[in-house]
Each structure stands twice: as C-alpha cells, then as structure tokens.
C-alpha positions as CSV (number, residue, x, y, z in Angstrom):
1,M,5.6,-10.3,25.5
2,D,9.3,-10.6,25.6
3,P,10.9,-7.3,26.9
4,S,14.2,-8.3,25.2
5,G,12.5,-8.5,21.8
6,G,14.1,-12.0,21.6
7,N,11.0,-13.4,20.1
8,Q,11.5,-11.2,17.1
9,Q,8.7,-8.9,18.2
10,Q,10.8,-5.7,19.0
11,A,7.9,-3.4,18.6
12,Q,6.1,-5.3,21.4
13,A,9.2,-5.0,23.6
14,D,9.4,-1.2,22.9
15,M,5.8,-0.8,23.9
16,I,6.0,-2.6,27.3
17,L,9.4,-0.8,27.9
18,K,7.5,2.5,27.3
19,W,5.0,1.6,29.9
20,K,7.8,0.8,32.4
21,A,9.4,4.2,31.6
22,L,6.2,6.1,32.0
23,F,5.5,4.4,35.4
24,E,9.1,4.7,36.7
25,A,9.1,8.4,35.8
26,K,6.2,9.1,38.1
27,H,7.5,6.7,40.9
28,P,11.2,7.5,41.5
29,G,13.1,4.7,43.3
30,V,10.6,2.1,42.1
31,T,11.9,-0.3,39.3
32,I,9.8,-2.6,37.2
33,E,11.3,-6.0,36.5
34,Y,9.7,-7.9,33.6
35,S,9.7,-11.7,33.6
36,Y,8.9,-13.3,30.3
37,V,6.8,-16.5,30.1
38,A,5.9,-17.9,26.7
39,F,2.3,-17.2,25.8
40,D,1.2,-20.9,25.7
41,Q,2.7,-21.4,29.2
42,L,1.6,-18.2,30.9
43,D,-1.8,-19.1,32.3
44,S,-0.8,-22.6,33.7
45,K,2.3,-21.1,35.4
46,L,0.3,-18.2,36.8
47,I,-2.3,-20.7,38.2
48,A,0.4,-23.0,39.6
49,A,2.0,-20.0,41.4
50,A,-1.3,-18.9,42.8
51,T,-1.9,-22.4,44.1
52,A,1.4,-21.9,46.1
53,K,0.1,-18.6,47.4
54,T,2.6,-16.6,45.4
55,G,2.8,-14.7,42.0
56,P,3.8,-11.5,40.3
57,D,2.8,-8.0,41.4
58,I,1.6,-7.1,38.0
59,V,0.3,-9.4,35.3
60,I,0.1,-8.7,31.6
61,C,-2.1,-11.4,30.0
62,N,-4.5,-12.2,27.2
63,G,-7.7,-10.2,28.1
64,G,-9.7,-13.4,27.2
65,S,-8.1,-15.2,30.0
66,T,-9.0,-12.8,32.7
67,A,-12.1,-14.8,34.1
68,N,-10.2,-18.0,34.2
69,L,-7.2,-16.3,36.0
70,A,-9.5,-14.5,38.4
71,V,-11.4,-17.6,39.3
72,A,-8.1,-19.4,39.9
73,G,-7.0,-16.7,42.4
74,V,-4.3,-15.2,40.2
75,L,-5.7,-11.7,39.9
76,A,-6.8,-9.1,42.4
77,D,-9.9,-7.0,42.4
78,M,-9.0,-3.6,40.7
79,S,-12.4,-2.0,41.2
80,A,-11.3,0.4,44.0
81,G,-8.2,1.6,42.1
82,W,-10.3,2.0,38.9
83,G,-12.9,4.0,40.7
84,T,-10.3,6.7,41.6
85,F,-8.6,6.7,38.2
86,A,-9.3,10.1,36.6
87,D,-9.2,8.7,33.0
88,A,-11.4,5.6,33.7
89,K,-14.1,7.3,31.5
90,Q,-11.9,7.1,28.4
91,F,-12.1,3.3,28.3
92,P,-15.2,1.6,26.8
93,D,-16.8,-1.3,28.6
94,G,-15.5,-3.8,26.0
95,V,-11.9,-3.4,27.3
96,I,-12.8,-3.7,31.0
97,H,-12.9,-7.4,32.1
98,K,-15.2,-8.1,35.1
99,V,-16.1,-11.2,37.1
100,D,-19.2,-11.1,39.3
101,G,-19.2,-7.4,38.8
102,K,-15.5,-6.8,40.0
103,I,-12.9,-5.5,37.6
104,Y,-9.9,-7.8,37.2
105,S,-8.1,-6.4,34.0
106,V,-8.1,-3.6,31.5
107,Q,-6.8,-3.6,28.0
108,P,-4.5,-0.7,27.0
109,Y,-5.0,-1.6,23.3
110,V,-7.1,-4.0,21.2
111,N,-7.0,-6.1,18.1
112,L,-10.3,-6.3,16.2
113,L,-12.0,-6.9,12.9
114,G,-13.0,-4.2,10.5
115,L,-14.0,-4.0,6.8
116,Y,-11.2,-3.7,4.1
117,Y,-12.2,-2.6,0.6
118,N,-10.6,-2.6,-2.8
119,K,-11.0,1.1,-3.7
120,D,-10.4,0.5,-7.5
121,I,-13.3,-2.0,-7.6
122,L,-15.5,0.3,-5.5
123,D,-14.7,3.2,-7.8
124,Q,-15.3,1.2,-11.0
125,L,-18.8,0.3,-9.5
126,K,-19.3,4.0,-8.6
127,L,-19.9,3.1,-4.9
128,T,-18.8,4.3,-1.6
129,P,-17.9,2.2,1.5
130,P,-21.1,0.7,3.0
131,T,-22.4,1.9,6.4
132,T,-25.3,-0.6,6.5
133,Q,-25.6,-4.4,5.9
134,A,-28.0,-3.6,3.0
135,E,-25.4,-1.4,1.4
136,L,-22.7,-4.1,1.9
137,E,-24.8,-6.8,0.3
138,S,-25.8,-4.5,-2.5
139,A,-22.1,-3.7,-3.3
140,M,-21.3,-7.4,-3.2
141,A,-24.1,-8.0,-5.7
142,A,-22.8,-5.4,-8.0
143,A,-19.2,-6.8,-7.7
144,K,-20.4,-10.2,-8.7
145,A,-22.4,-8.9,-11.7
146,A,-19.2,-7.1,-12.7
147,G,-17.1,-10.3,-12.5
148,F,-15.6,-9.8,-9.1
149,E,-16.0,-11.7,-5.7
150,G,-17.9,-10.0,-3.0
151,M,-16.0,-10.6,0.3
152,A,-13.2,-12.8,1.8
153,I,-14.0,-13.8,5.4
154,G,-12.5,-16.3,7.9
155,G,-14.5,-19.5,8.4
156,T,-12.5,-22.2,10.0
157,P,-14.4,-24.3,12.7
158,D,-12.4,-22.9,15.6
159,G,-11.4,-19.5,17.1
160,V,-11.3,-17.8,13.6
161,G,-14.9,-18.8,12.8
162,D,-15.9,-17.6,16.3
163,F,-14.4,-14.2,15.9
164,H,-15.7,-13.7,12.4
165,S,-19.1,-14.8,13.1
166,Y,-19.8,-12.9,16.3
167,P,-20.4,-9.5,14.6
168,W,-23.2,-11.2,12.4
169,Y,-24.7,-13.2,15.2
170,T,-25.0,-10.1,17.4
171,S,-26.0,-7.8,14.5
172,A,-29.0,-10.1,14.1
173,G,-29.8,-9.7,17.8
174,F,-28.2,-12.8,19.3
175,D,-26.9,-12.4,22.8
176,Y,-25.0,-15.2,24.8
177,S,-26.7,-13.9,28.1
178,K,-30.1,-14.4,26.5
179,P,-29.6,-17.0,23.8
180,D,-32.4,-17.2,21.3
181,V,-32.3,-19.7,18.5
182,A,-34.4,-17.6,16.1
183,K,-31.9,-14.7,16.4
184,L,-29.0,-17.0,16.0
185,T,-30.6,-18.6,12.9
186,A,-31.0,-15.1,11.5
187,G,-27.3,-14.4,12.1
188,L,-26.4,-17.6,10.3
189,Q,-28.9,-17.0,7.6
190,T,-26.8,-13.8,6.7
191,A,-23.8,-16.0,5.8
192,A,-26.1,-18.5,4.1
193,N,-27.3,-15.8,1.8
194,W,-23.8,-14.6,1.0
195,I,-23.0,-18.2,-0.1
196,K,-26.3,-18.7,-2.0
197,N,-25.9,-15.6,-4.0
198,G,-22.3,-16.4,-4.9
199,W,-20.9,-13.3,-3.1
200,V,-18.7,-15.3,-0.8
201,S,-16.8,-18.5,-1.9
202,K,-17.7,-21.7,0.0
203,E,-14.0,-22.1,0.2
204,A,-14.2,-19.4,3.0
205,S,-15.3,-22.3,5.3
206,T,-11.7,-23.5,5.2
207,W,-10.0,-20.0,5.4
208,G,-8.1,-18.8,8.5
209,N,-7.3,-15.2,8.9
210,D,-4.2,-15.5,6.6
211,Q,-6.0,-17.4,3.8
212,A,-8.8,-14.8,3.7
213,Y,-6.2,-12.0,3.6
214,Q,-4.2,-13.6,0.8
215,H,-7.3,-14.2,-1.2
216,W,-8.4,-10.5,-0.9
217,V,-5.0,-8.9,-1.4
218,A,-4.4,-10.8,-4.6
219,G,-7.0,-8.6,-6.2
220,G,-10.5,-9.3,-7.6
221,V,-12.3,-9.3,-4.3
222,L,-14.3,-6.2,-3.3
223,F,-14.3,-6.6,0.5
224,M,-12.5,-8.5,3.3
225,Q,-13.5,-8.8,6.9
226,G,-10.0,-8.6,8.5
227,G,-8.2,-7.3,11.5
228,N,-6.1,-4.3,12.1
229,W,-3.0,-6.7,12.1
230,N,-3.4,-6.7,8.3
231,L,-2.8,-3.0,7.9
232,T,1.0,-3.0,7.7
233,N,1.2,-6.0,5.2
234,T,-1.7,-4.5,3.0
235,A,0.3,-1.2,2.7
236,A,3.4,-3.2,1.6
237,N,1.7,-5.8,-0.6
238,A,-1.5,-4.4,-2.1
239,K,-1.2,-3.6,-5.8
240,F,-4.4,-1.6,-5.8
241,K,-5.9,1.4,-3.9
242,W,-7.5,0.3,-0.7
243,G,-9.1,1.5,2.4
244,T,-10.9,0.3,5.6
245,T,-14.1,1.3,7.4
246,A,-16.1,0.0,10.2
247,L,-18.2,-3.1,9.8
248,P,-21.7,-2.1,8.9
249,L,-23.5,-3.7,11.9
250,S,-26.9,-2.9,13.4
251,S,-27.2,-1.2,16.9
252,T,-27.0,-4.6,18.6
253,G,-23.8,-5.7,16.7
254,G,-20.5,-6.4,18.5
255,I,-17.0,-7.0,17.7
256,Y,-14.7,-9.0,19.9
257,L,-11.8,-7.0,21.4
258,G,-8.7,-9.2,21.4
259,G,-5.3,-8.3,22.8
260,E,-3.4,-8.2,26.2
261,A,-4.7,-6.7,29.3
262,V,-2.9,-5.4,32.5
263,A,-3.9,-6.7,35.9
264,V,-2.9,-6.7,39.5
265,G,-1.6,-9.9,41.0
266,A,-3.5,-11.3,43.9
267,F,-0.3,-11.6,45.9
268,A,1.2,-8.2,45.0
269,K,3.2,-6.8,47.9
270,D,1.8,-3.3,47.3
271,P,-1.4,-3.5,45.4
272,T,-1.7,0.2,45.2
273,L,1.7,0.5,43.5
274,A,0.8,-2.4,41.2
275,M,-2.3,-0.6,40.2
276,A,-0.3,2.5,39.5
277,F,1.6,0.6,36.8
278,A,-1.7,0.5,34.8
279,T,-2.9,4.1,35.5
280,D,0.6,5.8,35.4
281,G,2.0,3.6,32.6
282,A,0.1,1.3,30.3
283,L,-3.3,3.1,30.4
284,T,-1.9,6.7,29.9
285,T,-2.1,8.6,26.6
286,D,1.4,7.8,25.8
287,G,1.1,4.3,26.8
288,G,-1.8,3.9,24.5
289,L,-0.1,5.5,21.6
290,A,2.8,3.1,22.0
291,S,0.6,0.4,20.7
292,L,0.4,1.9,17.3
293,K,3.8,0.8,16.4
294,V,2.8,-2.8,17.2
295,G,0.0,-2.4,14.7
296,S,-2.7,-2.4,17.4
297,I,-5.5,0.1,18.2
298,P,-5.4,2.2,21.4
299,S,-8.3,1.5,23.8
300,R,-8.7,5.1,24.9
301,T,-11.5,6.8,23.1
302,D,-9.8,10.3,23.4
303,L,-7.0,9.1,21.2
304,A,-9.3,9.1,18.3
305,S,-8.3,12.9,17.8
306,A,-4.6,12.3,18.5
307,P,-2.4,13.5,15.6
308,E,-0.7,10.2,15.5
309,V,-4.0,8.4,14.9
310,K,-5.3,11.0,12.5
311,A,-2.1,10.6,10.3
312,D,-3.4,7.2,9.2
313,A,-7.0,7.3,7.8
314,N,-7.2,3.5,7.8
315,I,-7.1,3.5,11.6
316,A,-10.2,5.6,11.9
317,G,-12.7,2.9,11.3
318,F,-11.1,0.6,13.8
319,I,-11.0,3.4,16.4
320,A,-14.7,4.1,15.9
321,E,-15.6,0.4,16.4
322,V,-13.9,0.1,19.7
323,A,-16.4,2.5,21.4
324,Q,-19.4,1.7,19.2
325,F,-19.3,-2.2,18.9
326,G,-16.4,-3.3,21.1
327,A,-17.3,-6.4,23.1
328,N,-15.6,-8.3,25.8
329,Y,-14.0,-11.6,24.7
330,P,-15.0,-14.1,25.8
331,P,-18.6,-13.3,26.5
332,S,-19.2,-13.0,30.3
333,A,-22.1,-15.4,30.0
334,I,-19.9,-18.3,29.3
335,K,-18.3,-20.2,32.2
336,P,-14.6,-19.4,32.4
337,D,-13.6,-23.0,32.1
338,S,-16.0,-23.5,29.1
339,V,-14.5,-20.8,26.9
340,N,-12.5,-23.2,24.7
341,Q,-15.6,-25.3,24.1
342,Q,-17.8,-22.3,23.3
343,V,-15.3,-21.2,20.7
344,V,-15.4,-24.4,18.8
345,V,-19.2,-24.7,19.0
346,S,-19.7,-21.2,17.5
347,G,-16.9,-21.6,14.9
348,Q,-18.3,-24.9,13.8
349,A,-21.8,-23.5,13.2
350,W,-20.3,-20.7,11.1
351,S,-18.1,-22.9,9.1
352,S,-20.8,-25.3,8.4
353,V,-23.0,-22.6,6.9
354,L,-20.2,-21.1,4.8
355,A,-19.7,-24.6,3.4
356,G,-23.4,-24.6,2.3
357,G,-25.1,-26.1,5.3
358,D,-28.6,-25.3,6.6
359,P,-28.5,-22.3,9.0
360,A,-31.5,-23.5,11.1
361,A,-29.9,-26.8,11.6
362,A,-26.5,-25.2,12.6
363,A,-28.3,-22.9,15.0
364,A,-30.2,-25.8,16.7
365,T,-26.9,-27.8,17.1
366,M,-25.0,-24.8,18.4
367,M,-27.8,-24.0,21.0
368,T,-27.9,-27.5,22.3
369,A,-24.2,-27.6,22.7
370,L,-24.1,-24.1,24.2
371,Q,-26.6,-24.7,27.1
372,P,-24.2,-26.5,29.4
373,L,-21.4,-23.9,28.8
374,L,-23.5,-21.0,30.0
375,A,-22.8,-19.4,33.5
376,S,-26.4,-19.4,34.4
C-alpha cells in the first residue's frame, strides 16, 4: 500500500495514514515512516533483507504470506504482546496468523466472499435470501424454471477457483489438516449438481472474479458468489434491486479471509513499540473503521454494531461471516513453500468439475497432488 496514493489507491493511503495518526497520538515524539514496496516485490525484498540480518520495524504484508515470511526469519513472534492486548478477544481466529503455535501477524480488515442476490428476481419468485444450502439450491431451481440462471461463480484453475471452492469443500466436511477423499468428493459433487441441473453455466469454469461479476450484474442471474470488493461497483452499476447475505454453509464451512496483516519485524529496534503500532493504531476501533472506505470489512467483531457499519445493510452478511466462517488463508496444514502449488491443485479440481468433469476423479487427482504439500 502506497502512503502517497501514487498507485491510484488514495483510500488505501488514507487508511494507513489513519493508523499512523492513531499510533503517533498515543506515542508523542515517535514518528512512523512508511516505505512503499510494490506488492509483487515485497516478500522477496523482505526475505533478502532478513538474510542480511536487517529489515523494517513493522511489516504490512499479505496475510497469506505470513507463514512464508515467518519461516524466512522476517517476522517476530507477537504472542507476548498479543497476550497483553486488552482487545485481543475482539479478533476471530481466522485473522490471527500462527506458525507452530506462535502469532506472527493479525489482519485489521479482511476481504471475503459472500452471496449477492438479485432482489427483483427473488421477489418475483416470492422467495427470501437462503440460509441453508438446501434453500440456495431450491431457489436456483425455481430461477431456472422461470427462465433465469441460478448463480454466477468464479472457477478458473488458479487462486480464484481455490477461493471459490473452499467454502463448499469445507461445508461438506473437508479439512486440509485431515484430508478425506470422500468429503472432498462430496464438496465437488455440490458443484457437479449445480452444473448437471443447469443452475450454473459450464462457462463458470473459465470465469475469474470480474467475469462472474459482470455476468451477474448484467441481470438475469439470481445469485453471485462474490467478494465485498464488488459492493461499490454494484451500487453504481446494478440496474435492479439487490442485496447480500452470508453464504449458506454448514457448521463446518469456512471462507478464506484475504487482505493485509500487520506484523513486527524480526529486527525491530524496539519490538514493544513496533507491537504498539498494531494495538494502538491498526487494530483499534478507529483503525478498523478506516477500512470501510477501502471497501473492506473490519476484523473486529465488536464493530458489527458500529453506526458506520449499520448504515450499510449490505455489509452485515460479510461481518457475520468473519466470526462464523472466517478461515486463515492459506490453511496452516499446507507447507509455507507449497502454498502456490496447493492453490493450483485446488483450483484445477474445482474448474474441472464446473466444466462438467467427474467429481470423484477430480477429488482423487487432487488428493494425490496434495499429499506432498501437507506440513505433516
């Protein structure tokens, strides 16, 4: 994130400048100096610095990179500081990144998937937003019978497919820490049924997030599995009444929590003060609310009742998901240096089934490829 807004992301700049101001107000005489590194270069530069026994006091990085950076010696253990943070209980496990039981970063905000619906179609069908998978599929069946499509969803054989498949793998009981081919098959069978019944187009196997969104926002599709990042564009572009709700998952369901995290650098000159940037800045109530202007969802569970959050009903479902379904990305059961491979393995299985492939075969292939990527 560029604090100057030079990357045409002024809202992001405003957010991290807010974190800086909050911290500096509580620590007179201490000044935060941001140093911007392009996202695609950040991890490699941090690892190179750590190899030379140096690095920043504070790191703002992709939460999903935490394990890799911790193993490379970039990040410090934050467990002691977290243990004395009075508001630690406001943050669900899904935003706290651990390696070998030690805390190395925490996300002040998240980006995650939810369920968008075309309210005009829902009203025409005399239905309400679904709260279970059975209700979701019944609504899609009714939509198809009325001449509409059931749902738009991402399905490319990469990180998009991995993110979009994870809620349905886990809702069927699949767990990367205890991989079971029968449960994985059941998760993939969910998508196979959608395709077989004509509720989801086979073209979804080639859709990234943007393509799925464009297909839904054009009208004629009842649901979309999409991220909170679509809220602003939908408000500006949708020509129909719409709304959002939580994905109707089972009690085992999980939704990856993407977004940046704050961490203490392994070579911080004053680790306690560096930790205070998180607890007195980024992770405060005001620090969390600052993420709303970026279009992200605050991690703090107590902000669900904040006036700024209640003012937008379409945020409510995403807020509820963070505590109920929020899951660490990537799964801790995957070796830090194998995450990129795992993403492709999962995405390929999902994409193949959306294209009409056999879920049992896809599950077997995924399980074989997954075994060497597991941490234990």
